[in-house]
C-alpha positions in Angstrom: 0.0 0.0 0.0 1.6 3.3 -1.0 2.8 5.3 1.9 1.6 2.8 4.6 5.0 2.9 6.2 6.3 6.5 5.7 10.0 6.6 4.7 12.0 9.2 2.9 11.2 8.9 -0.9 14.0 9.2 -3.4 14.5 12.9 -4.0 17.7 14.2 -5.6 18.3 17.9 -5.0 20.3 20.1 -7.3 21.6 22.2 -4.4 21.5 22.3 -0.7 18.7 24.1 1.1 19.5 27.7 1.8 16.7 28.5 4.2 14.4 26.6 6.6 11.2 27.4 4.7 10.3 26.9 1.1 7.7 27.4 -1.7 7.3 24.1 -3.5 5.9 23.5 -7.0 5.4 19.9 -7.9 4.6 19.1 -11.5 5.0 16.9 -14.5 6.2 17.8 -18.0 2.8 19.2 -19.0 2.7 21.8 -16.2 6.4 22.5 -15.8 6.3 25.6 -18.1 3.5 27.1 -16.1 5.3 26.3 -12.8 8.3 28.3 -13.9 6.0 31.3 -14.5 4.7 31.1 -10.9 8.2 30.7 -9.6 9.4 33.7 -11.6 6.5 35.9 -10.3 7.2 35.0 -6.7 11.0 35.4 -7.1 10.7 38.8 -8.7 8.3 40.0 -6.0 10.6 38.8 -3.2 14.2 39.7 -4.4 15.5 39.5 -0.8 13.5 36.4 0.2 14.3 34.3 3.2 12.8 31.1 1.7 13.7 28.7 -1.0 11.7 28.2 -4.2 11.7 24.5 -5.3 10.4 22.7 -8.2 9.8 18.9 -7.8 9.7 17.1 -11.0 9.3 13.4 -11.8 11.5 13.3 -14.9 14.7 15.1 -16.1 13.8 18.7 -15.8 13.8 20.7 -19.1 16.3 23.6 -19.5 15.0 27.0 -18.4 17.2 30.1 -17.8 14.9 31.1 -14.8 16.3 28.2 -12.8 19.7 29.8 -12.6 18.5 33.4 -12.6 16.4 32.9 -9.5 18.5 30.1 -7.8 15.6 27.7 -8.0 16.2 24.4 -6.2 15.4 21.5 -8.5 14.1 18.3 -6.9 14.1 15.1 -9.0 11.5 12.6 -7.6 11.2 9.0 -8.6 7.6 8.0 -8.6 7.3 4.6 -6.8 6.1 1.6 -8.8 3.2 1.0 -6.4 1.7 4.4 -7.2 0.5 3.0 -10.5 -2.8 1.9 -8.7 -3.6 5.4 -7.5 -6.6 7.3 -8.9 -5.9 9.6 -11.8 -7.7 11.1 -14.8 -7.0 13.3 -17.9 -6.5 16.3 -15.6 -4.8 14.8 -12.6 -1.7 12.7 -13.1 0.4 10.8 -10.5 2.5 14.0 -10.1 -0.4 15.4 -7.9 0.5 12.9 -5.2 4.0 14.5 -4.8 2.5 17.1 -2.5 1.6 14.3 0.0 5.2 13.0 0.3 6.8 16.5 0.3 6.9 17.0 4.1 8.5 13.6 4.7 10.9 13.8 1.8 12.1 17.3 2.8 11.8 17.1 6.6 15.6 17.4 7.0 15.6 20.7 5.0 12.5 22.6 6.0 10.3 23.3 8.9 7.6 24.9 6.8 6.6 24.3 3.1 4.1 26.2 1.1 2.9 23.9 -1.7 1.4 25.6 -4.8 -0.3 24.1 -7.8 1.3 25.1 -11.1 -1.9 26.6 -12.6 -1.8 29.6 -10.2 -0.8 33.2 -10.8 0.8 35.3 -8.1 -0.6 38.8 -7.8 0.5 40.1 -4.4 1.1 39.2 -0.8 4.0 38.5 1.6 4.9 34.9 1.0 7.5 34.9 3.8 4.8 36.0 6.3 2.5 33.3 5.1 5.2 30.7 5.6 5.3 31.7 9.3 1.6 32.0 9.9 0.2 30.5 13.1 -1.5 27.2 12.3 -2.6 26.6 15.9 -0.8 23.3 16.1 -2.4 21.9 13.0 -0.2 20.1 10.4 -1.7 22.0 7.4 -3.1 25.4 6.6 -5.4 25.6 3.6 -8.3 27.5 2.0 -12.0 26.3 2.0 -12.9 24.7 -1.3 -15.4 26.4 -3.5 -17.7 23.3 -3.1 -18.6 24.7 0.3 -18.6 28.5 -0.4 -22.3 28.7 -1.0 -23.2 25.6 1.0 -21.0 25.5 4.0 -23.1 22.8 5.6 -22.6 20.4 2.6 -21.4 17.0 3.5 -18.8 16.0 0.9 -19.1 12.6 -0.7 -15.6 11.6 0.5 -16.5 12.1 4.1 -19.7 10.1 3.7 -18.0 7.3 1.9 -15.3 7.2 4.6 -17.9 7.1 7.4 -16.8 10.6 8.6 -19.1 13.3 9.7 -19.5 16.8 8.3 -16.4 19.0 8.3 -14.9 21.9 6.4 -13.3 20.7 3.1 -10.2 22.4 1.6 -8.8 22.8 -1.8 -5.4 21.1 -2.1 -3.9 23.6 -4.6 -2.4 25.6 -1.8 -1.1 23.8 1.3 0.9 25.3 4.1 2.7 22.4 5.7 4.0 22.5 9.3 6.5 19.7 8.5 7.1 18.4 12.0 3.4 18.1 12.8 2.6 16.5 9.5 5.3 13.9 9.9 4.7 13.3 13.6 1.0 12.8 13.1 1.5 10.3 10.3 -0.6 12.2 7.8 1.2 10.8 4.8 0.3 7.2 5.8 -3.3 8.1 6.6 -3.7 9.9 3.2 -2.3 7.0 1.2 -4.5 4.6 3.1 -7.5 6.5 1.8 -5.9 6.9 -1.6 -5.7 3.1 -1.9 -9.5 2.7 -1.4 -11.6 1.2 -4.2 -14.6 3.4 -3.3 -15.2 5.8 -6.2 -16.9 8.4 -4.1 -14.1 8.5 -1.7 -11.6 9.3 -4.4 -13.6 11.6 -6.7 -11.0 14.4 -6.2 -8.1 12.0 -6.0 -5.2 13.3 -3.8 -7.4 16.1 -2.5 -10.0 13.6 -1.3 -7.3 11.5 0.4 -5.8 14.5 2.2 -9.2 15.9 3.3 -10.0 12.5 4.9 -6.6 12.2 6.5 -6.9 15.8 7.9 -10.6 15.6 8.8 -11.2 18.4 11.3 -7.4 18.8 11.7 -6.4 21.8 9.5 -6.2 25.6 9.9 -8.3 27.7 7.5 -6.4 30.4 5.6 -8.0 33.4 4.1 -9.5 32.8 0.6 -7.2 35.4 -1.0 -4.5 32.7 -0.8 -6.3 30.4 -3.1 -8.9 32.3 -5.1 -10.9 30.2 -7.5 -10.9 31.5 -11.1 -14.5 30.5 -12.0 -17.0 32.7 -13.7 -19.0 33.2 -10.5 -15.9 34.4 -8.7 -14.7 36.9 -11.3 -16.9 39.8 -10.0 -16.0 39.2 -6.4 -12.3 39.2 -7.1 -12.4 43.0 -7.5 -13.5 43.2 -3.8 -11.2 40.4 -2.5 -8.0 41.5 -4.3 -6.6 38.0 -4.2 -3.0 37.1 -3.7 -3.0 33.8 -5.6 -5.5 33.1 -8.4 -6.0 29.5 -9.1 -7.3 28.3 -12.5 -9.0 25.2 -11.0 -11.1 24.1 -13.9 -10.0 22.5 -17.2 -10.2 26.0 -18.8 -6.8 27.6 -18.5 -5.6 31.0 -19.7 -3.1 29.4 -22.1 -6.1 27.6 -23.8 -8.5 30.5 -23.6 -10.4 30.6 -27.0 -13.6 32.2 -25.7 -11.9 35.2 -24.0 -13.3 34.4 -20.5 -10.1 35.4 -18.7 -8.8 38.9 -18.1 -6.3 40.0 -20.7 -3.6 40.5 -18.1 -3.7 36.8 -17.2 -3.5 35.7 -20.8 -0.7 38.1 -21.6 1.3 36.9 -18.6 1.3 33.4 -20.0 1.9 34.6 -23.6 5.0 36.7 -22.6 6.4 33.9 -20.4 6.0 31.2 -23.0 7.3 33.3 -25.8 10.5 34.0 -23.8 11.1 30.5 -22.5 8.9 28.0 -24.3 8.3 29.4 -27.8 6.7 26.2 -29.1 4.0 26.4 -26.5 3.5 30.1 -27.1 2.8 29.4 -30.8 0.1 27.0 -29.8 -1.9 29.5 -27.7 -5.2 30.2 -29.5 -6.2 33.6 -30.8 -9.0 34.9 -28.6 -12.2 36.2 -30.1 -12.2 40.0 -30.2 -15.3 41.6 -28.7 -17.9 42.7 -31.2 -20.0 45.8 -30.6 -23.1 46.0 -32.6 -23.7 49.5 -34.3 -26.8 50.2 -32.2 -24.9 49.3 -29.0 -22.0 51.5 -30.0 -24.4 54.4 -30.7 -25.9 54.0 -27.2 -22.5 53.8 -25.6 -21.3 57.0 -27.4 -24.6 58.7 -26.5 -24.3 57.8 -22.9 -20.7 59.0 -22.8 -21.6 62.3 -24.4 -24.4 62.9 -22.0 -22.2 62.2 -19.0 -19.5 64.7 -20.1 -22.2 67.2 -20.9 -23.5 67.0 -17.3 -20.0 67.3 -16.0 -19.4 70.5 -18.0 -22.7 71.9 -16.7 -21.7 71.3 -13.1 -18.1 72.6 -13.4 
């Protein structure tokens, strides 16, 4: 059973740890280019950072100048053979389970680890302060999942399948690990016990389901600005929340945005990054539809604008 007896997985690091806290991005070859954008954004926003930025990868890591530029720590992880039975789908690969083994694998290097999914954009916020946030003795800090935003009393199917009562349910895209607590409480082994289940409902969110069951009523809730869902129903509220980390949780991603649902600033961030470091992927980004304004709508818009300025002139 994967992880039933926690031991340090095989991780080969490119350099020694420089600090006792770290931001960790764990990905496969499909998400590596987008992980480097997030690493670049965080590194540029924290030029005098007191934390490492690591990328854990389960293959030989592609060349990228940003690794040397920002002193990123490369971690090569060998996926165990017995992981082949773990639940995956077209969106979630075995690489997602790397977040579960990270505290054990890196316990000699770090006391705190901030894990981030690779389909996230950094906008603002003090990452160093977050890494030292008070978790009240809990092994993990996380953000409430959007599944319970409008229905906080909702009993998630994983908890029901596992025979667990109602509890808050987090999104695993942003996880603040207190390494010692996570390891001492055996959370890795508990998570992999759930991950090995043959109950479909228990694993409908794969590694996220396993972690939520293993951490049932045993995690600290972080403010939603640290893992803001980028769904259509959240776009409007983002103007009020001013999120720090925007997470593109659905299968719709800014680098595949044909319909123009994402803000131009997000799409341009990926375009610029890919053009500079992964030009083949930049060339594959679709052209977004340009907004079309019907003649009548344009006349009404110009009329309203003229009327507004006329009123302003009269009052000045």
